[in-house]
matplotlib code that plots the C-alpha trace (Angstrom):
import matplotlib.pyplot as plt

x = [12.2, 11.8, 11.3, 7.8, 7.5, 5.7, 5.3, 6.5, 2.8, 1.9, 4.7, 3.6, 0.0, 1.3, 3.4, 0.4, -1.7, 1.0, 1.3, -2.5, -2.7, 0.1, -0.8, -4.7, -6.1, -3.8, -4.2, -8.0, -8.3, -6.1, -8.5, -11.4, -9.8, -9.1, -12.7, -14.1, -11.8, -13.1, -16.6, -15.7, -16.3, -14.3, -15.8, -19.2, -18.0, -18.8, -17.1, -13.8, -14.0, -14.7, -11.8, -9.4, -10.4, -9.9, -6.5, -5.5, -6.5, -4.6, -1.5, -1.6, -2.0, 0.9, 3.1, 2.0, 2.7, 6.1, 7.0, 5.9, 7.8, 11.0, 10.9, 9.7, 11.5, 10.2, 10.0, 9.4, 7.7, 8.8, 12.4, 12.1, 14.0, 12.5, 12.7, 8.9, 8.5, 5.8, 7.4, 6.3, 4.9, 4.2, 0.8, -0.6, -3.4, -5.1, -7.7, -9.6, -9.2, -12.7, -14.9, -12.6, -13.1, -10.3, -8.9, -5.9, -4.1, -1.1, 0.8, 1.3, 2.1, -0.5, -1.4, -1.9, -4.2, -7.6, -9.3, -11.9, -9.0, -7.1, -4.5, -3.8, -1.6, 1.7, 0.5, -2.8, -3.3, -3.5, -0.3, 1.6, 0.5, 1.6, 5.0, 7.8, 5.6, 5.6, 3.4, 1.7, 2.1, -1.0, -1.3, -3.5, -5.0, -6.6, -9.8, -12.6, -14.7, -11.9, -8.9, -9.1, -6.7, -5.6, -3.5, -1.1, -1.7, 0.8, 3.2, 3.9, 6.1, 4.3]
y = [-0.1, -1.3, -4.9, -6.3, -8.8, -12.1, -15.3, -18.4, -19.4, -16.0, -16.1, -19.6, -18.3, -15.4, -17.7, -20.0, -17.1, -15.9, -19.4, -19.6, -16.1, -16.9, -20.5, -20.3, -16.8, -15.1, -17.7, -17.8, -14.0, -14.1, -16.6, -14.4, -11.5, -13.5, -14.8, -11.3, -10.0, -12.7, -11.2, -8.1, -4.5, -3.9, -0.4, -1.9, -5.2, -5.5, -8.9, -7.4, -4.5, -6.8, -9.2, -6.3, -4.9, -8.3, -8.6, -5.3, -6.4, -9.7, -8.1, -5.5, -8.2, -10.2, -7.1, -6.4, -9.9, -10.1, -6.8, -7.9, -11.2, -9.5, -7.1, -9.8, -10.7, -14.2, -15.1, -18.7, -18.4, -21.9, -20.9, -17.8, -17.5, -14.5, -15.7, -15.7, -12.1, -11.2, -10.6, -10.8, -14.3, -15.1, -16.6, -15.2, -16.3, -13.3, -12.8, -9.5, -8.1, -6.6, -9.5, -12.6, -13.4, -15.2, -14.8, -16.2, -14.1, -14.6, -11.4, -11.4, -9.1, -6.6, -8.8, -11.9, -10.3, -12.0, -11.4, -14.1, -16.6, -15.0, -13.3, -9.7, -7.2, -6.1, -2.6, -3.0, -1.2, -4.5, -5.9, -2.7, -2.9, -6.5, -6.4, -6.8, -8.0, -11.5, -14.0, -12.4, -8.8, -6.7, -4.8, -1.7, -1.3, 1.9, 0.9, 3.1, 2.1, 3.1, 1.5, -2.3, -4.3, -7.8, -10.2, -12.3, -15.9, -17.6, -16.8, -19.5, -19.6, -22.0]
z = [10.2, 13.7, 14.6, 15.1, 18.0, 17.1, 18.9, 17.0, 16.6, 15.2, 12.7, 11.6, 11.1, 9.0, 6.9, 6.3, 5.2, 2.9, 1.3, 0.9, -0.7, -3.1, -4.0, -4.0, -3.8, -6.3, -9.1, -8.5, -9.0, -12.1, -13.6, -12.6, -14.4, -17.5, -17.6, -17.2, -20.0, -22.3, -21.8, -23.8, -22.9, -19.7, -19.1, -18.0, -16.7, -13.0, -12.7, -14.0, -11.6, -8.7, -9.6, -10.0, -6.7, -5.1, -6.8, -5.3, -1.8, -2.2, -3.5, -0.7, 1.9, 0.5, 0.6, 4.2, 5.4, 3.7, 5.3, 8.7, 8.4, 7.2, 10.2, 12.7, 15.9, 16.5, 20.1, 21.3, 24.7, 25.7, 25.3, 27.5, 30.8, 32.6, 36.2, 36.7, 35.4, 32.8, 29.4, 25.8, 25.1, 28.7, 29.7, 32.9, 35.2, 36.8, 39.5, 39.6, 43.2, 43.4, 42.3, 42.3, 38.6, 37.0, 33.5, 31.5, 28.9, 26.7, 25.7, 21.9, 19.0, 17.7, 14.7, 16.8, 19.4, 19.8, 23.2, 22.5, 22.6, 25.5, 23.3, 24.3, 22.4, 23.9, 23.4, 25.2, 28.6, 30.5, 28.9, 29.6, 33.3, 33.6, 31.9, 34.5, 37.3, 38.8, 40.7, 43.7, 42.4, 41.8, 38.6, 38.3, 34.8, 33.7, 32.0, 30.6, 33.6, 36.0, 37.5, 37.9, 39.9, 39.1, 41.2, 39.3, 40.2, 37.9, 35.0, 32.4, 29.3, 26.9]

ax = plt.figure().add_subplot(projection="3d")
ax.plot(x, y, z, "-o")
ax.set_aspect("equal")
plt.show()
């Protein structure tokens, strides 16, 4: 199994979710199943079916998180020394060459990506175009609307 890159923050979030699933969600669904069983005939018991389905989802998610954490390569962006180059975990300030709009992104793992919070996946087209570049460079990103160019204003490791 190959390693999965995660920022320290992303790994912490997965660990919190795992803890919540194991300590709150799992016991809750087990109680729901027990209550539904107590109602009698399971063949026509919608509550039992719903609880079993939820249990399957929770157990699947627990297994998925445990697998990801066991294969994770946790990277602390603050500890990076990349000589101003864009690498996994870096936070970059960009200015679109055409219209001058500015954006800030942090390059994170696939599971952490959330464009609304400025977190882009390492496998996204923009991240792939930025990797290895430094301040002052221009990155050409192939977007559905055509090629867009971004000038790299600053690179931070926070």
